N, C-alpha and C positions, 0 to 999 in steps of 0.2 A: 444537385442536392439529392440525397437518398429519398426516393419517392415514398418510403414508409415512415419518414420522419415528419411528424405533424406540427408540433408547437413546443413552446417553453412555458412551464407553469410555475408560478411563485409558490414556494412552500409555506409562506406566511399568510398571504391573502387569497391564494388560489387563482389570481388573475393570470390569463394566458396571453402569450405574445407569439406572433409569427417570428421566425428566425431573423428577419430583416428589421424588426422593430425593437428587439432587446438583445444586445450582443452578449452581455454578461449577467446583469442582475435586474431585478424588478426595481424601477426607479422610485417606487412609492415608499421604499423602506431604507433609504440612504444606501449604505454599503452592505446591509444585512439581508437584502432580498434575494436569497438563494433561489436559483431556478432549477427545475428538473426537466429533462427532455422527454417529451411524449411521443409515442409511436402508435401507429394504427395496426394493432396486432391482428385484427380480423383480416386485413389485406395480406399481412405477412403470412398468416396461416395458409392462405390460398396459393401463395407463391413459393413457399419454402417448406421443405419437409426435413425432419431430423435425419432421415436416411441419407439425404444428399451429402451430409458431412462425411459419411463413411467413404465416399468416392472422391472427396476433396483432397488433393495432394498438398495443399498449402498448410504446412504445420507451423502456423504463426497466429497472432491475434486476428489477422485479416481473414481467416476462415469464417469469421462471424461478421463479415462486412455488411450483410443486409441488416444487421442489428446495430449498426453504428451510424451516427448522423453526419455522414460525409458523402461527397460526390462519388457515387459508385464507379464512375468512369475514370476517376483520378488515380493514377498510379505513380508513386514516388519511389525513388531509389533510397531505401533506408536500411539500416541494420535490421536483422530479423529479430522481432520482438514477439514473445509469447511462446506457448506450448512448452512451458517449463515442466520438469518432472514432478510427478506426484508419487512419493515413496510410501510404501506400506511398512511401518516400523513395528515388526512383531515384538522386538525386545521392549519397546516402550509400552505397547499394549499389555504385555505380560507383566511388566514392572508396575504399571498403574492399575492392573486388573480391569482393563476395558475391553470391549468387544473388538475394537480396532482403532489404531491411531495412524492417520495418514499425515504426511508432511508435504505441503506444496512449496517447493523450493524456488522462490523468486530470486534468490541469490545468483541464479544461473542466467539471468537476463544479461544482455550485452554490456550494460554498465553496472550490473550487480544489484539492481533493486527493482521492485514491482513498479516503481514510478516511471520506468521506461514505457509502460503502456500508455500513460497519460501524455507523456511527451511526444510519442509517435503520433497520437491523435492531434495534439496541438500543432504539429508541423503541417498536417493535412488541412486543418482549419485555417491556419495562417496563409497557406498556399491558396486556398479558395478566395480569400479577400486580397491576395497579392500584398501581404504585409512584408516589408523589407527586414524587420527586426522582431524577434520574439524575446520577451523578458520574463523572468520568474524570480520570486523570492524562495529561499531554500535554507534548510539547515545542512544541506549537502547532497542528499540523494536526488531530489527533484532537479537540482542544478546540474548534477552529473548526468542525469538522464537526458535533460534537454541539450546539454553541451555535446555529449557523444552522438546523439541522433542528429543534431544540427550539423555536426562535422561530416556525417555520412551523406547529408543532403545538401551540403554547401550553403547552409542557412545561417545568416548572421544572428547572434544572440547575445544577451547580457544577463548576468546572474548576480543577484543581491544576496549576500549571506551575512549573518552575524559573524564578527571576527573570531568568535569562539568555536566556529565550525572545526571539526577534526581535520588535521593536516592532510591526511590521505584523501579526504573528499575534495579539499581545495586543490590538491595536486592533480586530481582527475580533470578538473576544469582547466587548469593550466596546460595540461597535455593536449586537450582538445582545442585549445586556442580561443576560448570564450573571453569576452570582456567581463572582468570580475570586479564587483564592488563589495568590499568588506565594510560592513556597517558597524560602527562603534555603538552597539545596542543589541537588543534581543531579536529573535526571529520576527516577532510582531512588528518591531520597528522596521526591519528589512521589508516586510510585507507591505506596510503602509507606504514606504518610500518607493517601492517598485510600482505600486498602483498609481501613485501620483505621477511618476515618471512616464508611465504608459499613457496616461491622460495628456500629459504635456507634449510628448514626442510622437504620439500615434503608434507606439509599438503594440504588437499583439501580446495580450496579457495571459500568460499560462498559469497564473496563480491558482492553486488548489482552493476550492471553496468559494472562489470568485468567478472563475470560468466554469460554467456548468458542464462543458464537454469533457472535462478531465475525469469526471465520474464515469462517463461512457467508455473511455479508454480502459480505465482500471476494472470495470465490471467484467471484462473478458476473462479475468482470473476465475470468476465463478462459473462462467460457461465451460472453461477448460476442466475445472474440478469435476463437474457433473459428467461431462463427456468421458473423461478419463476413468471415472467410476462406472462407466457403461450406463449412465443415467440413474444409478442407484444412489439416491441422495443421502449424504450422511445425516445423522441426527443433529450434529452440532458442528459449527465452523467457528474457530477462534482466531481473532486477529488483534494485533496491537493497535492502539488508537492515539493519535495526536490531534491533527486537524480534523479528523473524522471522515475524510474523503474515502479511504479504502473500505472501511466497514459499510459506509453508505453505498459504495460501488458494488460490493459483494451482494448486498441486498437488492440493488437494481438488477444485477445480472440474474439473480435467482427469480426475481419478479418477471423478467423477460421470459425465462424458460417455463415458468408456471403458467403465464398467460398463453403461451403457445402450446401448452399441454405436453411439453417435452419432459417435465418432471411431475411427480404426483404429490409432493409435499414441500413445505418450506422449512428448512433447518432452523434451529435456534441459533441466533448469532450472539456470541459473547465477545464483548470488547474489553481489552486489557489496557489499563492505563498505569503509568508510573505514578508512585505516590507523590512525587514532586510536581506532577503535571496532570492532575486528575479532575479537571474542570467538569468533564462530562459525567464522570463517576459521582461526583458531588451532586450535580444537578439531577441525576437519575435517582440517587438515594433519597434526596430531599424534595423531589418533585418540584424543582425550581423552574421558573420561566426563563427560557433561553434568550428571550429578547431583552430582559432586564438584568439578568445575572451579570455582574461586572467581571472583567478579566481577573485571573489569578496571577501570581508571580510564579512562573514555571521554572523548575530547576531539577534536572534529572540527568543521569549519565547517558540515558537513551535519547540522544539529541534528536533523532529522527521523529520522535513522538513528543517533543517538548513544544508546547503551545499554550500560552497564557489565555488566549481566546480562540478556541477551535473555529476555524472559518467554515467548515462544513458541519457545524454542530447540529443543525436541523435534520440533515440526512442521517447523521450518525445516531441521533436519538430515535428517529423513526425506525431505523434498522433494528435497534434493540427492542423497542417497545412493541413493534408490529410483528415480531417473531417470538414473543414470549422469552426473550433473551435477558441478559444482565450485563452490567459492567462490573469488573473486578479490578482491584488495585493491588499492585505488587511493588515492593520496595526495590531500590537500586541494588541492595544486597541480593535479593532473590533473582533479579535479572542477571547479575554477574554470575551467580551460581548456576544459572540455567545455561549459560554459554557452553562450558565444557561438558555439562551433563547431557545436553542435547547432542553435541558433537560426538561424544563417546558412545552414545547409545543408538545413533542413527547415521553418523558420518556427515551430517549437515552442520556447517559452520555458519553461525548467525551473528550478525552485529547485535548490539543490545536491544534495539527495537524489535528485531526479529525474534530474539530469544525471549522477549517479554511474553509472546504468545504461549510458549512452552511453560514459562513460570506461571502464567494464568491458568493453564491446564492443570498443573500440579495443585494449585490452590483450590481449584474447583473440585478436584478429586478429594482433597483433604477435607473439604467442607460438605462432601456428599451432594454437591450441586450437579455433578455428573455421576451416573451410575454405571455399574459393570456391564449392563446390557446395551450400552450406547456406543455408536461409532462416531469418531471425532476426526475432523481435519483441522490442523493448525497451519497457519501461513507464515513461513519465514519471509519477511518482507525485504531483507537485505543481507548481503554477503559480509561475513565477519572480517574480511580483509579491509573493509572500509574504516574500521576503527580498531587498529592494533593496540592503541594505548589502553582501551577498555579491556581488550582481550588479555593483555598482560596483567591487568589488575585482577581479572578472573582467575588466571593461572596462579598468581601470587597468593590469592586467597585460599586455594586448595593445596598450596605448597608443592606444586608439580614442577620441580626444577630439573634441568638437564644435568647429567653427570659429566664432569670434566676430568679427562684422564690423558696421560701421555700414550703414544702409539705403542703400547707394550701389552702383550696378552696377559701378563701377570697382573697388571692393573685391572684389566677387564675381569679376571677371575675373582679379584677382591670385591667385585660388584655382583657376584652371582646371586645373592639374595634378592637383588632388584630386577634380575633378568627373567623374562617369561620362559616357561618350560611347557 
């Protein structure tokens, strides 16, 4: 085990456990006792310096291995995860009249989404306890991430999905050879079934918001953003929110760096939710109790952020409240419009959940929540090729159709008004 990793702390009651006493949750709160991983930053400070990263040739999430709760000596053969590009979009910053707009493109992960980071860590943790099978519930991306990385590690896995998951995402699982269970129900139904199955069969549970280590894998996106900006922290980081794990992880990664003195401020975190799946936005606006607020009926085109009961809601709410951030809600129409607009102004092709962060940025600018002197990073959480059906809807919406002609130069000349010059 990493010697800098101390304990697990319940976010509801504050009770602490050693790693061998609580694998997933605080038992005092049924299945809601979300745990957070604690580190001894004082020891880490004495052993690790920011400068050491400059000489580290490992351009992956494992360059931050001392800040991860894994056996430092364990080395597995996995697809390379992490160190995705951070693009400075001058056109978007000019268009929105902002100091700068950066895009962290997680669509370039090996299976096309940020969730590869969590799945990579899940395989390490499963290996530590010699688990034969890893299971997860997913709307598509978490399953694809686990499926692809397990294929590279020769690790057995099983994926539970609602049968409404996009065909492209199901196809990824089939290609990688996972055992696939399509559930006639919602993501929440798939989540609960997966949890029960893990308890029954002893499988390692990778479920977001239930397994505390998934936050730790995803937090490396924040480490990378700060390092790629030469430790000049942006004023704001915007990310789409479903289960809440990613925004909670971004917050955790930033807290790591602040505790180590590697950055000098905490950015405001803005969580973007789809109007049809805005449990956390509702709770934030109305100051509702997350322990008693009942699930909502989630329905949005952005399947990756569709969650009736966000499993990592405590971490997500802390991320926003503790950074003076906000939650914003965007409609499916705004999300669809954001897909081609983001692509045409930056070259980044996002699936609906990824484009939601850009739609949220636009809304914040329109409402003067973000001002012209602020720098912003938006995170594209997934590649647009994962949901071609939604992309086609976005293209149809703006009437961007292809021109069909016979192979005759005269026909092309008839289209000259449409040709670039």
